[in-house]
N, C-alpha and C positions, 0 to 999 in steps of 0.2 A: 684432424680429423671430426667432423660433426657425430651425434650421436645417431642421424641418419644413414650417414653414408656408412657408419661402421654396422648398422641393422642390413642394410643393403649387401654390405659385404658379407654378413652371416648368410643372408638367405642366397645368396651366389654360391657360396660353399658347398651350402643343404643342397643346393639344385646341382651340383657335380657330382655331391656326394649320392644322391640318388639315381643319376646316369650311369655310375661304375658296375663293376660287379654286382651279383644280386648278393653274393654271400658276405659282401661287406656291410658291417653293422650300420643302421642308417644313423643313428647318435654317435659318432666317434668322438674321441679327443678333440680334436681338432675343434667342432662344432663347440664344445663346452668350454674352450678355453676361450673363441669368440667371443660365445654370449656371456661370460665374465668380465673378459675386457671390455664389454658394451656398457657394463654397471660399475665397471671399476675404475678404468683406465680414467684418468686427471681428475681423479676426485681425493680429496684432501680433507684432513681434521680441521684445517682451516676455516676451507669451505665451509663445513657445518655451522663451524663455532659463528662464521659471520652472518649463515643464515637464519641465524637465531637470536643472534645479539643486535646486529645493526639492520638488517632486511626487515624483521619483523619489528623492531622500533621506527625505523623507517614509513612501513605502512602503516602502524598504529598513528604516526605523526600526520600520513599523509591524510587516513580519513577523518582526523580529529581537528586540523587545522583551523578550520573555520567555527569550531563552535566556541563559544563562551560558556566556559565552566566557573568562572568567577561567582555566581549568586549561589554555587553550592559547597565555596570552600568553608565556610562555617557550620555546615552541617553535619551531625554524627558520619562515620565511615559506613552504616548499615544503611543512610537514607541519599549518601551522598555519591556512593557509587552505582547503586540502582538508577539514579536519574543520570548523572552523566552517561552510563550506558545505552539508556533508552534515547538520549539524544544524537548518541554515537551512532545508533540503531536508526532512527530516523533521517540523519545526514548520509550514510549509504544508501539506504531505500531512494533518496532523491536523486542519486547518480545513475539510477538504473532505469531502463526504457521499462515502463508500466506493466507489461507482461512478465517481465523478469522480476521487476518491483514484489508482484503478486508471490511470485515463488521463495524468494527471499523471506518474505516474510512469514510465508509459513513455515521455510525450514528451519529459520533459527531459533524459534520459540520450540520447534519440535526435539531439537539439539539440546537445549538447554533444559527441555524437561525431560529428555533422556538421562542426561549427568544427574538432576536432583532424585531421579525415583534411583539410579544406580548408586549412590551416596546414602539413600535411605536404606535399600537393603545391603548394602555393604557387611555392614556388621552380622547379618545373618547367615551369609554365603562364606563367611571365614575360612581361607584354606581352601577353598574350589574353585576351579576354573569356569567360569562360563564363556559358552559361544556369545551371548551378548555383550561381554565384558569387549573382547575384539571386535567387535561390531561398533561399539559406541567408539571407542578407540581410534578405528580406521577413520570412521565420517568425520571425527573430530580433526585428525591430519590432513585428511581430504580438504576440509574447510580452508585449516588455515592456508594450505598449498594453494587454493584457489583463491582467498584473501591477496596472497603475493601477486598472483596471477591478474587478478583484477586490477591494482593499483596500477603494475605497468600497462594494461590496456587503457584504465584512465586519463593516466600520464599522455600517452600515447593519443588518446582521443581527443585530451586538451592541446596540443602542439597540431592538431590538425585542423583544430577550428581556428587556431591561429595562422596558419597555413590557408584555411580559409579565406579570411579577412583579407590577409595580404593576396590572395591570388583576385579575390573581389575587387580590391582596389587598382589593381592594376589595370582594369577593363572599363572602359568608357559606357557605365551604363546609364548615363544621365541622357547619352543620347547627342543629336545634333539639329537644330534650326539655323540653315545659313541661305542666303541667297534660293532661294527657293526650294531646297531641299530639304527635306525634314528625317531623319534617320532614328531609329530606335531599335534597341535589341534586350535579347532576354537569355538565360540560360539556367539550364536545371542541371546537375550533375549527379550522374547516377550513386557518388559517393559523396564524403564530404566534400574532395576537390576533384580535379577534372583536368582532362587533356584539351577541351575545346578550346577554340580561341575566336575573339572578334576583337577589332579595333579598328578606330578614327583615328585619322592621319594627316592633319594638316598639312598644304605641300604649298600653300600661299597663293597669291592672285587669286583666291577666291576656289581654288581646287582641293579637292578632298579627298583622302586615299580610305575607301571601304575596304578590310579584311575580315575573310573568315577562315579558319583553318579548323583542323582535326586531329591530333595527335593519336596515333595507334596504341589502344592503350588506355587504361581508368587507373584512378588514383593517384598517388604521390609521384611516381614513377612519370605518368602522363603530366602531371602539373608541373613538375619539374623542366620538362621538354617544352611544354609551352611558354614557359618563361622565357626560356633559351630562344625560343622562336621568335616574342614578341621583341626580345631586344636585338636581335639580330636584324629584324626586318626596319627597326625603328634606325638601329645605327645606319644600315644602307640606306634608307632614307635622307637622314642626315648626309650622307654622304653625296648625295647627289643623283641616285638612280632611281631610274622609273622603269615601270612597265615590265616587257620580258627582259632587260638587264637586268633590273631587281631581283626578279624572280629566280633567272639562272643563278644568279651570285648567291643568293639565300641557299638554294639547292646545293651547290660547291660546296659551302659552309657546313650545311648540315650535316653533309655526306660526310666530312671530315671529322665530326664531332658528337655525331649521336651514334649508337649502339648499333648493330648492321640488322639487327632484326625490328627497328623501329620506323616509322614512317611517318610523312604528314602530308595531308592533302591541304591545298591552300586554295584559295580564290580572291584573287587581289583586281580590285576597281580603282580606277580612279575618275570621278566624277567632274564635271565643268559647269561654270554658272548658266549655260547656253542649254544645257540638257544631255549633252554627249557624255557617253561614260566607255571609257577604254577600260579592257580586262584583260587578265590573264588567267585561264585554270590550271591549276596541276593537280590534275586527279581530284578534285572534287567536285562534290555533286553538283548539279548543272542547274542552275540557280531559276526561278520562275519568274516571269513576267507577266502581270497583271494590267493588260494593256486599260485604258479609259474606254474602249469600246465593247470589253467583254471577254475580250479572246485572252487565252494563257499561254505563252508562248514560253520554250526553252531557250536558254542563251546557249548556243552550238561552242563547239572547240573544245580543246583539252589536252592536256599533256601528260607524262606520269608523274605520280608523285613527288614531291622532296623526298632527299635522302636515302635513294634510291642507285640510280646512275648520276655520276659526279658529272659529265658532261653533256647531261639532256637539254634540250633546247625549248624555247616554249613560244608558241604563236600567238600574238596576241589578238584579241576580238574587239568588236567594235559596235555599238548601239546608240539609242538617242532616246531618253524619257520626256513626253511632252506632257503637260499639263495634267494630271487624274490617273498618270501611270504610276503603276507600284513595282518595285522588285524586291523578291522574297529571296532571300539568302540562308541556309539550314545547315544543319550538319545532318549524317548518317540515322543520328539516336532518334531523327523524327520518322524518317520514312522504313526504320528498318525495326522499330517498334513491334512488339511480337504480342498477340494476347495469348489465353493460356492454351489455344488449338494450333498456336505457332503460325498464324496467321498475319504479316507484317502490313503494317500501317499501309505504307506502298504511295508512291508520286500520284495515282490515281485519287484515292481519299486526299490529298494534300491539295492537289488540285479545286477536287470538289469543294474543300473547306474555305478554300482562298477565293475560290469563286462567289458561296455563299457569303462571306464576309467582307464582299468588297466594300461594302460603304461603311465599315466598321472603321475608328479612327485606328492609329498604329498600335497603340498601347492595347486597346481592347483587342486588336486583332491577335497580339502577341499572346496575351490571355488565353483567348479561346482557340487558337490553335492547339497550344499547349495541352489544355483542358480536355479537348476533343481527342491527343495523342493518349493520355491517359485514360479516358474512358474507354476507349477504345483497347487499351492492354487488362483493363480490369483486375481480378487479383494477381496477373501477371506483373511483377515488378520490372519497370525499365530496365533493361542490363544496359545502356550505352546513355551518354552525355548528350543533351538535347539542349541546341543552340538555333535561336533565330536571330534575323536582323531583316530587318522592313525599310524600304529607301523609298521612298513617294515624291513625287516631284508636283509641289504643291505651288509653284509659280508660273 
């Protein structure tokens, strides 16, 4: 049982005790036993020894692994150690964000000055117990503990950066220019990695599948499901499935392989060299069609999101893009982005921005739309991944 569960058990027992007869003491023996178990169960002397011997040493090596201390080897100890400590201080500061770097730069010297002052005054207070002694010792212990936690966090951050590189490497950010079609895409995860998905799959014969999806949630769990979604879809395409049959098969596969509290919205389209576009919408945001004449349309149709109903069926839709038409696919991180007043960007603003930027090249349009959403959010940080895909008919 983890510590949080133990603590919740203690709170539950306390609640039951308060609901009991009033003459019973509030702090009964069972409460103290549970509280003692919270801090003593599964704790061994070997774990403390490992904490101070191995974890402390590993943490020191983690923060100093990139330092070159060879220039100081020939210096006397009173010059070698201060210079090595200074380099370690700078290396640790560079790993933090700028605001945290400032707090780190202020707290470490203050802690050092406190110890110097304590040692300098130690002789005067021999045999006396000073409150500041305990305060300084507690601050030092907390500092060491935070360094251990910081190492774990930075290690996880490094793993997330690698995961981000892998995820971005799976997605076709280079776009596509083929047979009168131009496709460009952009993605801005809310966290280091995200659950948005887009893809371009060559179907042969000049046909291309354009896909946009959104896995419920954010972060690493959503990113893992996104990779599962991409691999599954490409496998089904390779097996020869197309259109509604492909989406139905993908839905059944996801229902059997993702957690029940997760779902995936998906828009799958197949574009032909002659401008025909056949699509299936599985609970995704309706794409916007900017016609060459100035009208903004939405593609009708839709079905239930993937991963909910194993036997769900999906109806295909069809439209045609002519020269100068533009199709915009997006995830709900665009329209649901909110400002500090909790107003959403919405489809109306999206249509207005798409109309105002009708003449922009695809890359400029993607950058401009993302910029407008971020400007609308202002000080409020976007809480969801934002993905945009533009399909231009240029032939």
